[in-house]
C-alpha positions in Angstrom: -19.6 -8.8 -13.9 -20.9 -6.0 -11.6 -24.8 -6.7 -10.8 -26.7 -3.6 -10.8 -30.0 -3.5 -8.6 -32.9 -3.4 -11.1 -34.5 -0.4 -9.4 -31.4 1.4 -9.8 -30.8 0.6 -13.1 -34.0 1.9 -14.1 -33.3 5.3 -12.2 -29.8 5.6 -14.1 -31.8 5.0 -17.5 -34.2 8.1 -16.7 -31.3 10.2 -16.5 -32.4 11.7 -13.3 -31.0 10.3 -10.5 -30.4 11.2 -6.8 -27.2 9.7 -6.3 -24.5 10.3 -3.6 -21.3 8.5 -2.6 -20.8 6.7 0.6 -17.5 5.4 2.0 -17.6 2.7 4.6 -14.2 2.5 6.5 -13.1 -0.5 8.8 -10.0 0.3 10.9 -7.7 -2.7 11.8 -9.2 -2.5 15.4 -12.5 -3.7 13.8 -14.4 -0.3 14.4 -16.5 0.8 11.3 -17.4 4.5 10.1 -19.3 5.8 7.6 -19.1 9.1 5.5 -21.2 10.5 2.7 -21.0 13.6 0.4 -24.6 13.8 0.6 -26.4 16.6 2.7 -27.6 14.6 5.5 -26.7 11.6 7.3 -27.7 8.2 5.6 -28.1 4.8 6.9 -26.0 2.3 4.8 -24.5 -1.2 5.2 -25.4 -1.2 8.7 -23.4 2.2 9.4 -24.8 5.7 9.5 -22.8 7.6 7.0 -22.2 11.1 8.4 -22.6 14.2 6.2 -20.9 17.4 6.8 -17.3 16.1 7.6 -15.8 17.2 4.1 -14.9 13.5 3.5 -14.4 13.1 -0.4 -12.2 12.0 -3.3 -9.7 14.6 -4.8 -9.5 12.4 -7.7 -8.2 9.1 -9.0 -5.1 7.8 -11.3 -5.4 4.5 -12.6 -2.3 2.9 -14.5 -2.3 0.1 -16.7 -1.0 -3.4 -15.7 -0.8 -4.3 -11.9 0.2 -0.8 -10.6 -2.3 0.3 -7.9 -5.2 2.4 -8.5 -4.6 5.6 -6.4 -7.0 8.4 -5.4 -6.9 11.0 -2.5 -9.3 11.7 0.5 -10.0 14.7 2.3 -11.8 15.2 5.2 -12.3 17.5 8.3 -11.5 16.6 12.0 -14.6 15.6 14.0 -14.0 14.8 17.9 -16.8 12.3 17.7 -15.3 10.3 14.8 -12.0 11.5 13.2 -10.1 12.3 16.5 -6.7 14.0 15.8 -5.1 11.6 18.4 -6.3 8.4 16.7 -4.8 9.6 13.5 -1.4 10.4 15.2 -1.5 7.0 16.6 -1.8 5.3 13.2 -5.3 3.7 13.9 -6.6 5.0 10.5 -3.6 3.8 8.4 -4.2 0.8 6.5 -8.1 0.7 7.2 -10.2 -0.9 4.4 -12.3 1.3 2.6 -15.4 0.5 0.6 -16.9 3.0 -2.1 -20.6 3.1 -3.0 -22.9 4.7 -5.3 -26.2 5.1 -3.4 -29.6 6.1 -4.4 -30.7 8.2 -1.2 -34.3 8.6 -2.7 -35.2 4.9 -2.7 -36.9 3.5 0.1 -34.7 1.8 1.4 -31.6 3.4 -0.1 -30.0 1.1 -2.9 -26.5 1.3 -4.0 -23.7 -0.3 -5.9 -20.2 -0.7 -4.8 -17.8 0.9 -7.2 -14.5 0.4 -5.5 -12.5 -0.7 -2.6 -9.1 -0.3 -1.2 -7.1 0.9 2.0 -6.0 4.0 3.3 -2.1 4.6 2.9 -0.4 7.5 4.7 -2.6 9.8 6.8 -1.5 13.2 7.2 -2.8 16.2 9.1 -2.7 19.5 7.4 -4.3 22.3 9.6 -7.8 21.3 10.7 -8.2 18.7 8.0 -6.5 15.5 7.0 -5.3 13.9 3.8 -4.9 10.4 2.9 -4.2 8.1 0.0 -6.5 5.8 -1.2 -4.8 2.7 -2.5 -6.3 -0.1 -4.6 -5.8 -3.6 -3.4 -3.2 -4.5 -6.3 -0.6 -2.2 -4.3 -0.2 -5.2 -1.9 1.8 -7.0 -4.7 4.4 -4.4 -4.6 5.0 -4.9 -0.9 8.3 -6.4 0.2 7.7 -9.3 2.6 10.7 -10.9 4.3 14.3 -10.5 3.0 15.3 -9.8 -0.6 17.3 -12.9 -2.2 20.1 -10.6 -3.7 23.7 -10.3 -4.3 24.0 -6.9 -2.8 23.4 -6.3 1.0 19.7 -5.1 1.9 20.7 -3.1 5.0 21.7 0.7 5.6 25.0 1.7 6.4 25.3 2.3 10.1 21.9 0.4 11.2 21.6 -2.3 13.9 22.1 -5.1 11.6 24.8 -3.4 9.7 27.0 -3.0 12.9 29.2 -0.3 11.4 29.6 2.6 13.6 29.3 6.1 12.9 33.0 6.7 14.0 34.3 4.3 11.4 37.0 6.0 9.3 35.6 5.0 6.3 31.9 5.9 7.2 31.7 9.1 5.4 32.7 7.2 2.2 29.2 5.6 2.4 28.4 1.9 1.1 27.1 0.5 -2.1 26.0 -2.6 -0.4 28.4 -4.7 -2.7 30.3 -7.7 -0.8 33.5 -6.5 -2.1 32.8 -3.0 -0.4 31.7 -4.4 2.9 35.0 -6.7 2.9 37.4 -4.3 1.7 36.2 -0.9 3.0 34.6 -2.1 6.5 36.1 -5.7 7.1 32.4 -6.4 7.9 31.7 -9.4 6.2 30.4 -11.3 9.1 27.4 -9.0 9.0 26.9 -8.9 5.2 23.3 -9.3 4.5 23.7 -10.2 1.0 24.2 -13.3 -1.4 27.4 -12.5 -3.2 27.5 -16.1 -4.5 24.1 -16.5 -5.7 23.8 -18.2 -9.3 22.5 -16.0 -12.2 19.7 -17.1 -14.8 22.2 -18.3 -17.1 23.3 -21.1 -14.7 19.8 -21.8 -13.4 18.5 -22.4 -16.9 21.9 -24.1 -18.1 21.6 -27.8 -19.3 24.3 -30.5 -18.5 25.2 -30.5 -22.5 26.1 -27.1 -22.1 29.1 -27.7 -19.8 32.6 -28.5 -21.2 33.9 -29.6 -17.8 31.7 -31.8 -15.6 34.1 -32.9 -12.7 31.9 -31.6 -9.8 33.9 -28.7 -9.0 32.5 -25.4 -7.7 31.3 -22.8 -10.1 32.9 -19.3 -10.4 35.4 -20.0 -7.5 38.5 -20.9 -9.6 38.6 -24.5 -9.7 
């Protein structure tokens, strides 16, 4: 359960508040930056949150289940913080973002963290940047390592596939099936799938369900 500071809760209950949003951004190189939609700079969480950068949210879409929350962020380029070269070099991609609601009228300011995530793709649009703000649950959809599947997980013509673009059948494409790799390209040595992987029916089968139990191979004809 989220704890709301007592003075902040009292201010909320009055119906008259002096709240602003602050974003604390931590890049992969450890550098921390702060931004706010307040009309002046604000010190928060050990960072000076800068005003006047145009940094702000464009809206949020949250889906049920484990789908990642996703919002957009906008901001203006600033030679002191959001340097175009750093954006193009990818230093901001994947940066951790904390979102806070802060009562700037309190002394010292008090706030509540309302969300966290990380920056996805960062794009330059004229003199501004646009970025995806992804919830932490989006990491669950990342593919780490190789996929254990019947079909090949490579793209026709890439380095691991090994089929050259001048192959006579290259224009026919590839559906990643073992039979296609074998019959169309004679490239079974570089096939990156697992064509003889057993299915769930075999994995869940009990010994009593087998009519023949002679130690022979499954699905290979004897």
